[in-house]
DRENPAKE-558943 format. One line per field, with one value per residue: residue in one letter; x, y, z of N, C-alpha, C in turn. Coordinates in Angstrom, 2 decimals, m for minus. Example, Ala and Ser with C-alpha at 12.3 -4.5 7.8 and 13.67 -1.06 7.14 Angstrom:
# DRENPAKE-558943
r <- c(A/S)
n.X <- c(13.19/12.85)
n.Y <- c(m5.69/m2.25)
n.Z <- c(7.80/7.08)
ca.X <- c(12.30/13.67)
ca.Y <- c(m4.50/m1.06)
ca.Z <- c(7.80/7.14)
c.X <- c(13.20/12.90)
c.Y <- c(m3.30/0.03)
c.Z <- c(7.80/7.87)
END
This chain:
# DRENPAKE-558943
r <- c(M/R/T/P/L/P/I/G/S/V/L/S/L/L/F/L/A/S/V/A/M/A/R/A/P/D/A/R/L/E/V/R/T/L/L/L/S/D/H/P/T/R/A/T/H/S/I/Y/V/S/G/Q/V/T/T/V/L/R/F/E/Q/D/C/D/P/A/R/T/K/L/L/G/W/E/G/R/F/E/P/P/L/V/G/G/R/K/V/V/L/E/P/I/R/D/L/G/K/D/E/R/I/P/L/L/V/T/L/V/D/G/T/E/I/P/F/L/V/S/P/P/L/N/E/E/W/G/W/T/D/Q/Q/V/N/V/F/K/D/S/K/S/Y/D/A/V/L/S/T/L/Y/A/T/L/K/R/E/E/R/L/K/E/E/N/E/R/L/K/K/E/E/K/S/V/D/H/A/W/A/T/L/L/V/H/G/E/Q/A/K/T/P/F/R/K/E/R/K/M/V/L/K/N/E/D/M/D/I/T/I/E/A/Y/S/G/P/G/K/T/A/A/V/I/H/L/T/N/T/Y/N/E/R/P/W/K/F/R/D/A/R/L/T/S/T/R/T/S/D/T/A/R/P/F/A/L/R/M/D/R/T/L/L/V/Q/G/Q/S/G/T/I/A/V/V/A/D/K/S/A/F/E/S/K/A/G/L/V/D/L/F/L/E/I/Y/R/E/D/G/L/Q/Q/V/T/V/M/L/D/H/T/L/I/R/K)
n.X <- c(113.09/113.34/113.92/111.83/111.75/110.66/107.30/105.33/102.43/100.96/97.58/95.37/95.21/94.08/95.11/98.06/100.08/102.99/106.01/108.07/110.93/110.52/110.11/108.08/106.10/105.33/106.88/107.02/108.72/109.97/110.98/112.18/112.59/114.95/115.46/118.30/118.46/120.13/120.64/123.68/123.47/121.80/120.12/120.95/119.91/117.88/118.51/116.65/117.05/116.66/117.76/119.73/118.72/118.72/120.03/120.27/121.42/121.41/122.55/123.07/125.37/128.81/129.87/132.79/134.77/136.96/136.48/134.20/132.22/131.00/131.09/131.80/130.97/131.45/130.61/128.32/126.96/127.48/130.47/130.50/129.31/130.44/130.26/130.38/127.32/126.17/125.43/125.85/124.28/124.03/122.47/123.64/121.90/119.10/119.75/119.40/117.41/118.38/120.34/122.77/123.64/126.77/126.72/128.93/128.70/130.75/130.35/132.32/132.86/133.36/131.82/130.31/127.82/126.21/124.56/122.43/122.17/119.70/117.33/114.18/111.28/109.22/106.57/103.39/103.41/106.28/109.10/111.24/113.93/114.23/115.02/117.05/116.34/118.46/118.98/121.02/119.97/117.17/115.71/116.42/115.75/115.27/115.44/112.26/111.20/111.34/110.34/107.50/106.79/106.73/104.78/102.63/102.24/102.19/99.36/98.18/98.47/97.07/94.45/93.92/94.00/91.13/89.06/89.47/88.54/86.13/84.91/85.21/83.21/80.83/80.84/79.86/81.28/83.31/81.68/80.99/83.50/83.94/81.77/82.93/85.53/84.64/83.98/81.12/79.80/77.43/75.95/76.55/76.42/78.10/79.59/81.79/84.33/86.72/89.32/92.72/95.30/98.67/102.11/104.75/108.81/107.61/105.02/101.63/99.46/96.10/94.08/90.95/88.62/85.98/82.98/81.10/78.05/78.83/81.06/84.49/85.58/88.59/89.71/92.07/93.70/95.96/98.72/101.11/103.66/105.93/109.04/110.50/109.79/106.79/104.81/103.78/101.62/101.51/100.81/98.62/98.10/96.54/96.85/97.44/99.46/98.78/98.26/99.30/100.95/99.61/97.60/94.75/91.19/90.09/88.29/89.51/89.23/90.71/91.06/93.14/96.12/98.50/100.30/101.49/103.52/102.31/99.93/96.50/95.18/92.83/92.35/90.31/89.32/87.48/86.73/85.37/84.12/84.59/87.16/88.66/88.48/89.58/91.73/90.96/89.11/88.19/90.72/92.57/93.36/96.51/96.53/98.98/100.19/102.25/104.59/106.14/108.26/108.77/108.92/107.49/104.64/102.49/101.09/98.52/96.03/93.65/91.04/89.10/87.15/85.77/83.99/80.25/77.16)
n.Y <- c(109.59/106.70/103.65/101.35/98.31/94.55/93.55/92.04/88.81/86.47/86.06/83.66/83.51/85.66/88.68/90.59/91.92/94.36/96.37/97.45/96.89/97.45/100.15/102.13/100.99/102.91/105.31/108.77/109.31/112.41/113.99/116.85/120.31/122.64/126.08/128.33/131.29/134.45/136.46/137.72/136.76/134.39/131.96/128.52/125.52/123.02/119.31/116.65/113.69/109.38/106.72/104.31/104.76/106.07/109.43/111.76/114.59/116.87/118.79/121.23/122.07/119.85/119.00/119.87/116.99/117.34/119.21/119.30/118.50/116.75/117.21/115.34/112.57/110.51/107.25/107.39/108.00/106.03/106.50/109.37/109.83/112.01/112.90/113.75/115.49/114.95/114.20/111.90/110.74/108.47/107.39/105.46/105.12/106.54/109.64/111.34/113.03/115.76/116.19/117.53/117.94/119.37/119.95/120.66/121.93/122.18/123.82/122.77/125.52/127.02/127.91/127.78/126.26/125.63/123.36/122.07/118.81/116.96/115.09/113.59/116.19/116.09/116.96/116.33/116.59/116.40/114.86/112.45/112.90/111.75/112.71/115.26/118.32/120.82/124.39/127.11/129.23/130.19/130.70/128.94/126.77/123.76/124.17/125.65/123.40/121.55/123.22/122.86/120.05/119.81/121.46/120.54/118.00/118.62/119.75/117.53/115.25/116.83/117.07/114.42/114.21/115.56/114.31/111.90/112.77/113.75/111.56/109.71/111.53/110.42/107.52/105.30/103.27/105.08/106.74/104.86/104.46/106.59/106.73/104.92/105.44/107.58/106.13/104.89/102.55/101.81/102.47/101.62/98.84/96.46/94.50/93.91/91.59/90.46/91.26/92.54/93.84/95.46/96.10/98.24/100.04/102.26/102.61/102.11/99.86/99.00/96.85/96.16/94.44/93.92/91.84/92.30/92.71/91.76/92.68/93.85/95.26/97.55/98.58/100.52/102.00/104.04/104.91/107.69/106.90/107.91/110.38/111.78/113.08/113.83/111.49/110.45/109.85/108.61/106.78/104.10/101.05/98.37/94.67/91.55/89.10/86.95/86.23/89.12/92.16/93.93/97.05/96.97/98.21/100.25/101.94/105.02/106.26/109.00/109.93/111.90/112.59/113.24/112.13/113.61/113.25/110.87/111.01/110.05/108.55/107.42/104.72/104.09/101.49/100.22/97.51/96.22/93.04/92.32/93.47/91.45/89.56/86.75/85.06/82.35/82.33/84.12/85.91/86.35/89.61/91.75/94.87/97.74/100.12/103.23/105.01/108.85/108.48/106.59/104.02/100.58/101.19/99.23/96.50/95.07/91.56/91.21/89.05/87.49/85.10/86.66/88.52/88.72/87.41)
n.Z <- c(m20.52/m19.28/m21.15/m20.89/m19.30/m20.58/m19.93/m20.22/m20.98/m21.83/m21.14/m20.72/m23.44/m24.26/m23.85/m24.57/m23.13/m22.99/m22.68/m25.47/m27.70/m30.21/m33.21/m34.25/m37.36/m39.40/m38.33/m39.20/m41.84/m43.91/m47.16/m47.25/m48.65/m48.05/m48.45/m48.46/m46.74/m47.70/m45.91/m43.67/m40.88/m40.83/m39.93/m38.26/m39.64/m38.65/m38.45/m38.52/m37.22/m36.79/m34.93/m36.74/m39.17/m42.38/m43.41/m46.03/m47.12/m50.00/m52.26/m54.54/m55.80/m55.53/m52.50/m50.52/m49.42/m47.54/m45.60/m44.59/m41.76/m39.10/m35.98/m32.92/m33.85/m33.36/m31.62/m32.11/m34.74/m37.53/m39.17/m41.47/m44.58/m47.78/m50.47/m54.29/m54.53/m52.35/m48.63/m46.46/m43.21/m40.73/m37.99/m35.16/m32.82/m31.07/m31.03/m27.50/m25.93/m25.68/m27.22/m29.44/m32.29/m34.04/m37.34/m40.53/m43.38/m46.22/m49.25/m52.52/m53.73/m51.50/m49.78/m46.79/m44.92/m41.73/m39.43/m37.17/m36.28/m34.58/m32.77/m33.38/m33.28/m30.66/m30.60/m32.39/m34.84/m35.46/m36.89/m38.64/m41.01/m43.96/m46.31/m47.41/m49.49/m50.10/m51.12/m52.40/m54.43/m54.37/m56.55/m58.82/m61.18/m60.36/m57.44/m57.62/m58.68/m56.40/m53.92/m55.15/m55.64/m52.01/m51.55/m52.93/m51.49/m48.96/m49.01/m49.93/m47.87/m45.98/m47.12/m47.21/m44.26/m43.71/m44.79/m43.25/m41.00/m41.75/m42.39/m39.63/m38.03/m39.32/m38.02/m36.80/m35.01/m33.81/m32.52/m30.30/m29.02/m28.58/m26.26/m24.66/m23.87/m22.16/m20.01/m20.34/m20.41/m20.65/m22.34/m24.41/m27.20/m25.69/m23.60/m20.87/m20.17/m19.66/m17.55/m17.41/m14.95/m15.20/m14.17/m14.39/m14.66/m15.34/m15.85/m15.10/m15.96/m17.46/m19.07/m20.54/m21.74/m23.99/m25.42/m28.29/m30.24/m33.49/m33.36/m31.29/m28.20/m26.84/m23.84/m22.31/m19.84/m19.10/m16.52/m16.11/m14.11/m13.28/m13.40/m14.76/m17.31/m19.35/m20.72/m24.38/m26.67/m29.15/m31.74/m33.13/m34.12/m35.66/m36.33/m37.67/m37.45/m38.04/m40.68/m42.62/m42.20/m42.60/m42.37/m40.21/m40.06/m37.56/m34.74/m32.59/m29.69/m27.25/m23.58/m23.45/m24.50/m23.55/m20.58/m17.77/m14.57/m12.88/m13.65/m15.23/m18.32/m21.02/m23.45/m25.87/m27.84/m30.87/m32.81/m35.53/m37.12/m39.51/m39.54/m39.03/m40.23/m42.39/m45.28/m44.41/m42.16/m39.46/m37.39/m34.94/m33.45/m33.11/m31.53/m31.46/m29.42/m29.39/m28.12/m28.00/m28.72/m30.86/m29.69/m29.13/m26.26/m25.64/m26.19/m27.17/m27.53/m29.36/m29.17/m31.49/m30.59/m28.82/m30.75/m30.60/m32.12)
ca.X <- c(112.22/114.21/113.66/111.37/111.36/109.73/106.91/103.93/102.72/99.46/96.60/93.80/95.02/93.17/96.09/99.39/101.00/103.91/107.05/109.02/112.18/110.27/110.04/106.52/106.78/105.36/106.96/107.11/109.78/110.27/111.66/112.45/113.38/115.79/115.90/118.82/118.87/121.57/121.62/124.61/123.02/120.95/119.95/121.17/118.63/118.18/117.97/115.83/117.34/116.30/118.74/119.59/117.42/119.67/119.51/120.43/121.37/121.49/123.09/123.04/126.55/129.40/130.62/133.98/135.07/138.32/135.92/132.60/132.21/130.10/131.59/131.69/129.84/132.19/129.57/126.65/127.12/128.47/131.28/129.69/129.63/130.38/130.65/129.47/126.57/125.17/126.21/124.67/124.08/123.43/123.30/123.56/121.26/118.53/120.45/119.44/115.94/118.89/121.73/122.61/125.57/127.09/127.52/129.18/128.69/131.23/130.72/133.35/132.76/133.92/130.40/130.19/126.88/126.21/123.08/122.66/121.62/118.40/116.61/112.50/110.38/108.36/105.28/102.73/103.78/107.52/109.27/112.44/114.24/114.98/116.03/117.11/117.46/119.37/119.00/121.20/119.33/115.67/114.97/116.28/114.39/115.71/114.53/111.11/110.48/111.22/109.27/106.68/106.51/107.05/103.69/101.08/102.58/101.35/98.32/97.77/98.15/95.66/93.20/93.33/93.44/89.83/88.80/89.16/88.32/84.68/84.42/84.94/82.29/79.71/81.34/78.96/82.41/84.25/80.46/80.81/84.79/83.81/81.22/84.02/86.36/84.07/83.36/79.64/79.74/75.98/75.19/77.06/76.32/79.50/79.97/82.97/84.53/88.15/90.53/94.32/96.02/99.87/102.98/106.05/108.62/107.50/103.53/100.36/98.20/94.93/93.23/89.62/88.10/84.65/82.55/79.48/77.47/79.35/82.32/85.10/86.34/89.39/89.55/93.12/94.51/97.76/98.85/102.38/104.48/108.24/108.96/111.36/109.17/105.94/104.50/102.96/100.81/102.01/99.98/98.39/97.80/95.82/97.42/97.47/100.62/98.97/98.24/100.42/101.33/98.85/96.95/93.34/90.81/89.41/87.92/89.83/89.60/91.21/90.82/94.14/97.12/99.97/100.58/102.83/103.72/101.09/98.45/95.99/94.71/92.18/91.94/89.28/89.15/86.29/87.12/84.10/84.20/85.10/88.82/89.55/88.17/90.85/90.88/91.13/88.28/88.32/91.83/92.96/94.74/97.18/96.62/100.01/100.45/103.04/104.79/105.85/109.73/108.70/108.99/106.08/104.26/101.44/100.36/96.72/95.51/91.97/90.28/87.96/86.00/84.71/82.48/78.88/76.52)
ca.Y <- c(108.23/105.38/102.55/100.31/96.21/94.22/93.05/90.98/87.94/86.27/85.44/82.73/83.63/86.84/89.47/90.44/93.38/94.35/97.72/96.31/97.66/97.51/101.27/102.25/100.83/103.93/106.69/109.85/110.11/113.06/114.68/118.38/121.78/124.13/127.50/129.42/132.43/135.38/137.03/136.81/136.21/133.64/130.68/127.60/124.77/121.49/118.43/115.72/111.98/108.72/105.62/103.50/105.34/106.81/110.75/112.11/115.96/116.99/120.29/122.44/121.75/119.27/118.71/119.55/116.51/117.32/120.86/118.79/117.68/116.44/117.25/114.57/111.82/108.38/106.64/107.85/107.97/105.86/107.24/110.12/110.29/113.07/112.49/114.13/116.37/114.48/113.91/110.52/110.48/106.98/107.35/104.43/104.77/107.49/110.75/111.81/114.16/116.99/116.00/118.59/117.97/120.45/119.80/122.43/121.70/123.06/123.11/123.35/126.84/127.26/128.16/127.15/125.59/125.13/122.40/121.48/117.51/117.05/114.32/114.62/116.95/115.65/117.40/115.36/117.14/115.98/113.94/112.37/113.81/110.53/114.04/116.75/119.29/122.33/125.35/128.37/129.96/129.84/130.93/128.26/125.39/123.11/124.87/125.67/122.32/120.69/123.62/122.96/119.13/119.79/121.76/119.65/116.93/118.87/119.86/116.49/115.57/117.84/116.89/113.17/114.11/115.90/112.78/111.02/113.46/113.59/109.92/109.58/112.05/109.56/106.52/104.15/102.34/106.20/107.18/103.70/104.25/107.71/106.61/103.88/106.12/108.23/105.39/105.40/101.67/101.22/103.57/101.01/97.46/96.09/93.92/93.87/90.12/90.26/92.63/93.03/94.82/95.19/97.42/98.18/100.92/103.97/102.66/101.26/99.70/98.20/96.23/95.59/93.64/93.57/91.57/92.81/92.01/91.93/93.79/93.94/96.55/96.87/100.18/100.93/103.15/104.38/105.83/107.63/106.84/108.09/111.96/112.91/113.69/113.63/110.40/111.09/108.87/108.88/106.35/103.37/100.20/96.84/93.82/90.21/88.27/85.09/86.40/89.65/93.13/95.05/97.46/96.75/99.53/99.89/103.30/104.79/107.64/108.77/111.42/112.90/112.26/113.80/112.15/113.70/112.59/110.75/111.52/108.78/108.95/106.11/105.04/103.28/101.17/99.12/96.87/95.51/91.47/92.46/93.49/90.16/88.58/86.28/83.30/80.94/82.56/84.88/85.62/87.10/90.85/92.74/96.55/98.39/101.64/103.49/106.38/109.59/108.31/105.81/102.64/100.37/101.00/97.76/95.20/93.90/90.90/91.42/88.07/87.31/84.86/87.87/88.98/88.10/87.32)
ca.Z <- c(m20.22/m19.48/m21.83/m20.28/m19.56/m20.84/m18.83/m20.65/m20.99/m22.58/m19.92/m21.13/m24.86/m24.56/m23.72/m24.64/m23.05/m22.98/m23.26/m26.54/m28.18/m31.05/m33.46/m35.23/m38.31/m39.82/m38.00/m39.85/m42.27/m44.29/m47.68/m47.30/m49.34/m47.20/m49.34/m47.65/m47.16/m48.14/m44.91/m43.32/m40.24/m41.11/m38.62/m38.67/m39.54/m37.57/m39.50/m37.12/m37.23/m35.78/m35.05/m37.41/m40.04/m42.97/m43.63/m46.64/m47.64/m51.05/m52.33/m55.68/m56.24/m55.13/m51.56/m50.43/m48.10/m46.51/m44.98/m44.15/m40.57/m38.04/m34.80/m32.04/m34.31/m32.83/m30.91/m32.31/m36.05/m38.34/m40.41/m42.48/m46.03/m48.24/m51.95/m55.00/m53.87/m50.59/m47.51/m45.87/m41.79/m40.18/m36.27/m34.67/m32.03/m31.34/m29.75/m26.40/m26.58/m25.28/m28.28/m30.58/m32.73/m34.84/m38.59/m40.71/m44.63/m47.19/m51.04/m53.54/m54.09/m50.32/m49.03/m45.23/m44.78/m40.80/m39.18/m35.83/m36.16/m33.67/m32.19/m33.52/m32.46/m29.87/m31.39/m33.13/m36.16/m35.68/m38.12/m39.10/m42.43/m44.49/m47.19/m47.15/m50.36/m49.53/m52.13/m52.29/m55.08/m54.33/m57.90/m59.52/m61.26/m59.05/m56.23/m57.39/m58.68/m55.30/m53.69/m55.66/m54.91/m51.32/m51.12/m53.32/m51.25/m48.12/m49.15/m50.05/m47.24/m45.69/m48.11/m46.51/m43.27/m43.61/m44.91/m42.43/m39.98/m42.16/m41.80/m38.35/m37.68/m39.52/m38.39/m35.50/m33.91/m33.22/m31.29/m29.23/m28.52/m27.62/m24.77/m23.64/m23.58/m20.63/m19.07/m20.39/m21.36/m19.89/m23.41/m26.07/m27.14/m25.63/m22.43/m20.45/m20.28/m18.93/m17.00/m16.08/m14.84/m15.20/m14.01/m14.62/m13.83/m15.27/m16.61/m14.73/m17.73/m16.81/m19.88/m20.20/m23.33/m24.13/m26.33/m28.63/m31.85/m34.75/m32.72/m30.00/m27.94/m25.73/m22.89/m21.76/m18.95/m18.52/m15.65/m15.75/m12.56/m14.03/m13.26/m15.32/m18.44/m19.94/m21.68/m25.02/m27.56/m31.25/m32.94/m33.01/m35.05/m35.85/m37.53/m37.51/m37.73/m38.75/m42.54/m43.32/m41.51/m42.94/m40.97/m40.04/m39.47/m36.16/m34.20/m31.14/m28.90/m26.00/m23.24/m23.61/m25.48/m22.54/m19.45/m17.18/m13.79/m11.87/m14.04/m16.04/m19.24/m21.36/m24.55/m26.21/m29.25/m31.08/m34.29/m36.65/m37.16/m40.92/m39.24/m37.99/m41.60/m43.54/m46.02/m43.44/m41.27/m38.30/m36.57/m33.29/m33.94/m31.88/m31.28/m30.96/m28.98/m29.59/m27.28/m28.78/m29.51/m31.51/m29.07/m28.51/m25.47/m25.20/m27.00/m26.97/m27.82/m29.48/m29.00/m32.34/m29.64/m27.87/m31.45/m29.97/m33.39)
c.X <- c(113.24/113.62/113.09/111.44/110.33/108.87/105.48/103.70/101.36/99.13/95.60/93.92/94.22/94.36/97.37/99.58/102.30/104.68/107.96/109.71/111.75/109.77/108.96/106.88/106.19/105.15/107.13/108.04/109.52/111.02/111.17/112.64/113.51/116.09/116.60/118.52/120.08/121.76/122.38/124.87/122.45/121.11/120.33/119.93/119.18/117.73/118.09/116.28/117.01/117.45/118.64/119.02/118.64/118.97/120.30/120.29/122.38/121.62/122.74/124.49/127.70/130.16/132.11/134.37/135.70/137.57/134.88/133.35/131.49/130.73/130.84/130.69/130.37/131.46/128.33/126.85/127.78/129.24/130.92/130.25/129.80/131.00/129.41/129.04/126.14/126.55/125.14/125.18/123.52/123.55/122.67/122.80/120.24/119.04/119.18/118.54/117.07/120.36/121.59/124.01/125.61/127.78/127.79/129.49/130.05/131.33/132.13/133.66/133.38/132.83/130.11/128.68/126.18/124.90/123.50/121.48/120.80/117.93/114.95/112.26/109.52/106.67/104.47/103.06/105.15/107.72/110.75/112.83/114.81/115.74/115.52/117.44/117.65/119.62/119.92/120.10/117.99/115.05/115.50/115.54/114.50/114.94/113.07/110.85/109.98/110.06/107.89/105.78/105.95/105.32/102.51/101.58/101.75/99.90/97.53/97.10/97.38/94.04/92.68/93.03/91.52/89.19/88.69/88.58/86.28/84.03/84.08/83.01/80.95/80.08/80.33/80.18/83.35/83.04/80.64/82.47/84.48/82.92/82.31/84.96/86.53/83.66/81.87/79.52/78.21/75.18/75.77/76.16/77.12/78.81/81.17/83.06/85.84/89.08/91.88/94.68/97.61/100.91/104.16/106.69/108.36/105.54/103.15/99.56/97.25/94.48/91.93/88.84/86.57/84.08/81.07/79.23/78.03/81.07/83.16/85.33/87.46/89.46/91.42/93.67/95.97/97.81/100.48/102.93/105.97/107.75/109.64/110.78/107.86/105.82/103.74/102.38/101.55/101.14/99.54/98.11/97.63/95.99/97.11/98.39/100.22/98.52/98.93/100.60/100.42/97.64/95.59/92.30/90.26/89.15/89.17/89.64/89.67/90.91/91.60/95.54/98.62/99.53/101.94/102.83/102.49/99.45/97.51/95.37/93.87/92.36/91.29/89.65/88.16/87.21/85.70/84.55/85.09/86.96/89.44/89.13/89.10/90.59/90.89/89.93/88.84/89.77/91.98/93.83/95.41/97.14/98.05/99.59/101.74/103.43/105.02/107.76/109.64/108.54/107.29/105.75/103.69/101.23/98.96/96.75/94.13/91.40/88.86/86.82/84.91/83.25/80.96/78.43/74.91)
c.Y <- c(107.22/104.32/101.37/98.94/96.13/93.34/92.33/89.91/87.79/85.70/85.34/82.89/85.32/88.76/89.06/91.65/93.55/96.08/96.93/97.38/98.28/99.02/101.07/101.65/101.60/105.27/107.48/110.22/111.64/113.54/116.36/119.16/121.97/125.13/128.38/130.77/133.45/136.45/136.93/135.95/135.06/132.33/129.75/126.64/123.29/120.48/117.22/114.07/110.81/107.41/104.69/103.58/107.07/108.25/111.12/113.87/116.57/118.78/120.14/121.72/120.62/119.74/119.03/118.60/116.32/118.74/120.69/117.78/117.97/115.99/116.04/113.56/110.19/108.33/107.04/108.08/106.71/106.74/108.31/110.13/111.35/112.73/113.22/115.38/116.07/114.37/112.91/111.07/109.35/107.37/105.86/103.80/106.19/108.89/111.10/112.97/116.15/117.26/116.99/118.61/118.35/120.03/120.47/121.15/122.68/122.40/123.81/124.81/127.76/127.84/127.20/127.33/124.94/124.38/122.05/120.07/117.05/115.27/114.72/115.27/116.02/115.68/116.58/115.44/117.14/114.88/113.92/112.35/112.32/111.48/115.03/117.65/120.66/123.48/126.55/129.55/129.61/130.11/129.72/127.23/124.50/123.06/125.20/124.87/121.60/121.39/123.33/121.15/119.07/120.53/120.91/118.83/117.45/118.95/118.55/115.97/115.78/117.25/115.46/113.50/114.50/115.00/112.24/111.61/113.19/111.96/109.51/110.56/110.91/108.09/106.18/104.03/104.12/106.54/106.36/103.59/105.58/107.89/106.00/104.50/106.88/107.40/105.05/103.74/101.31/101.48/102.80/99.43/96.56/95.67/93.65/92.28/89.76/91.67/91.89/93.79/94.47/96.44/97.55/99.92/102.61/103.63/101.97/101.25/98.31/97.99/96.03/95.27/93.56/93.09/92.49/92.64/92.86/92.61/93.00/94.96/96.42/98.88/99.89/101.87/103.11/105.41/106.07/108.12/107.13/109.61/112.64/113.22/113.49/112.09/111.08/110.32/109.73/108.23/104.99/102.32/98.41/95.66/92.37/89.77/86.75/85.24/87.28/91.38/94.17/95.51/97.05/97.74/99.22/101.72/103.38/106.13/107.27/110.27/112.82/112.32/112.48/113.30/112.77/113.11/111.95/110.81/110.60/109.03/107.10/106.23/103.72/102.68/100.18/98.87/96.27/93.90/91.81/92.67/92.29/89.03/88.28/85.39/82.54/81.50/83.86/84.32/86.37/88.47/91.55/94.35/96.58/99.83/101.88/104.91/107.52/109.32/107.35/104.35/102.43/100.36/99.40/97.65/94.66/92.73/90.57/89.86/87.77/86.82/85.96/88.89/88.16/88.24/88.13)
c.Z <- c(m20.06/m20.02/m21.31/m20.37/m19.69/m19.90/m19.01/m20.71/m21.29/m21.70/m20.77/m22.79/m25.48/m25.02/m24.00/m24.45/m22.46/m23.54/m24.17/m26.94/m29.64/m31.81/m34.41/m36.39/m39.71/m39.43/m38.54/m40.66/m44.08/m46.17/m48.18/m48.40/m47.98/m48.47/m48.21/m47.60/m47.30/m47.25/m44.31/m41.64/m39.77/m40.20/m39.50/m38.56/m39.14/m38.82/m38.20/m38.02/m36.23/m35.53/m35.79/m38.91/m41.12/m43.52/m44.81/m47.50/m48.79/m51.74/m54.13/m56.28/m55.19/m53.13/m51.12/m48.85/m47.13/m45.19/m44.57/m43.27/m39.75/m36.58/m33.40/m32.64/m33.58/m31.81/m30.81/m34.01/m36.45/m39.21/m41.27/m43.50/m46.66/m49.78/m52.73/m54.48/m52.67/m49.45/m46.87/m44.64/m41.72/m38.49/m35.82/m33.54/m31.96/m30.62/m28.75/m27.02/m26.39/m26.15/m29.34/m31.04/m34.01/m36.11/m39.67/m42.41/m45.76/m48.63/m51.38/m53.68/m52.56/m49.28/m47.88/m45.12/m42.97/m40.46/m37.92/m36.26/m34.99/m33.48/m32.85/m32.80/m31.90/m30.04/m32.26/m34.71/m36.44/m36.38/m38.15/m40.57/m42.78/m46.02/m47.39/m48.43/m50.18/m51.28/m51.37/m53.22/m55.11/m55.55/m59.02/m60.28/m60.77/m57.83/m56.35/m57.84/m57.26/m54.09/m53.75/m55.34/m53.55/m50.73/m51.86/m52.56/m49.39/m48.17/m49.48/m48.56/m45.72/m45.79/m47.47/m45.25/m43.27/m44.02/m44.35/m41.64/m40.64/m41.78/m40.67/m37.37/m38.00/m38.91/m36.16/m34.25/m33.50/m31.51/m30.02/m28.53/m27.77/m26.13/m23.95/m22.64/m22.02/m20.41/m18.93/m20.85/m21.21/m21.32/m24.54/m25.78/m26.28/m23.56/m22.09/m19.66/m19.27/m18.54/m16.86/m15.59/m14.58/m14.92/m14.49/m14.20/m14.06/m15.72/m15.90/m15.89/m16.59/m18.69/m19.78/m21.74/m22.96/m25.55/m26.94/m29.96/m32.66/m34.44/m31.46/m29.61/m27.35/m25.18/m22.32/m21.06/m18.28/m17.31/m15.30/m14.25/m12.49/m14.02/m14.11/m16.82/m19.06/m20.81/m22.82/m26.14/m28.48/m31.92/m32.39/m33.97/m34.82/m36.53/m37.07/m38.24/m38.31/m40.21/m42.68/m42.10/m42.02/m41.91/m41.16/m39.75/m38.20/m35.77/m32.83/m31.29/m27.74/m25.34/m23.16/m23.91/m24.77/m21.34/m18.56/m15.69/m12.74/m12.37/m15.09/m17.28/m20.08/m22.78/m25.02/m27.66/m29.76/m32.53/m34.78/m36.86/m38.78/m40.83/m39.37/m39.55/m42.35/m44.45/m45.12/m42.08/m40.57/m37.59/m35.49/m34.13/m32.85/m32.01/m30.67/m30.42/m29.08/m29.06/m28.46/m29.61/m30.38/m31.20/m28.86/m26.99/m24.78/m26.08/m26.92/m27.79/m28.20/m30.16/m29.79/m31.73/m29.07/m29.13/m31.24/m31.57/m32.55)
END
């Protein structure tokens, strides 16, 4: 997908809609453990990298700098750093979706370990590698300890996700957002106040603002007008630039996370008055929608004056 051009403006201090170059501040970074197989036809492992994010590969023994090569790194990466037990990669830019860069790491004992350096997967569970711990001996102390930490981290993430889903099931705001995303405004306490329509080279955007008792809401309609590849939702954040960048709580629902060319989708957000509170009183908040590559697709300014008593 081509990088969209900025299209936004502020209208009546209500909306700010744009397609920006900002990357999601909480894009998923992972510390992983790779256990190498002893089989002679073992698969080549992928390393997932993102532009201007450092990825460190850490091995059990020292690497041989003279025989460790990243093919075709020029113009894509800063010069790779090889020293001690580490190889450091820093892409200058995001790799294209079909770019795969061969990396051959040779240890001082002559062991050659091939990798493919790739862009992050597009799936929701995709990630960027911050550090990859590579072990030849899966039974070594360090390998077992690293695997244990990775397992505990996955279990904690699943536990947090389950708790989040349980809370959403009981959340009134999520129920309102579900009704709004399906066009059932009449069943909610919200009243449509304003509307803005925007177009750019690969997305048509319509934003509607709603006032509500002790709450406000926004409904964003997206239509993918670009046929090279689907658009996919990645993440959303609600923050205030007047106080801090700390994310505020909100409820979000959408009718589809992936839009092929010509397809439309809807995102509904409900924010309680408490999310707008600061030491200086109520402040306006900014809802940021990020697409699959981590770039910001839309920013909507939620006006605190739309909160009715």
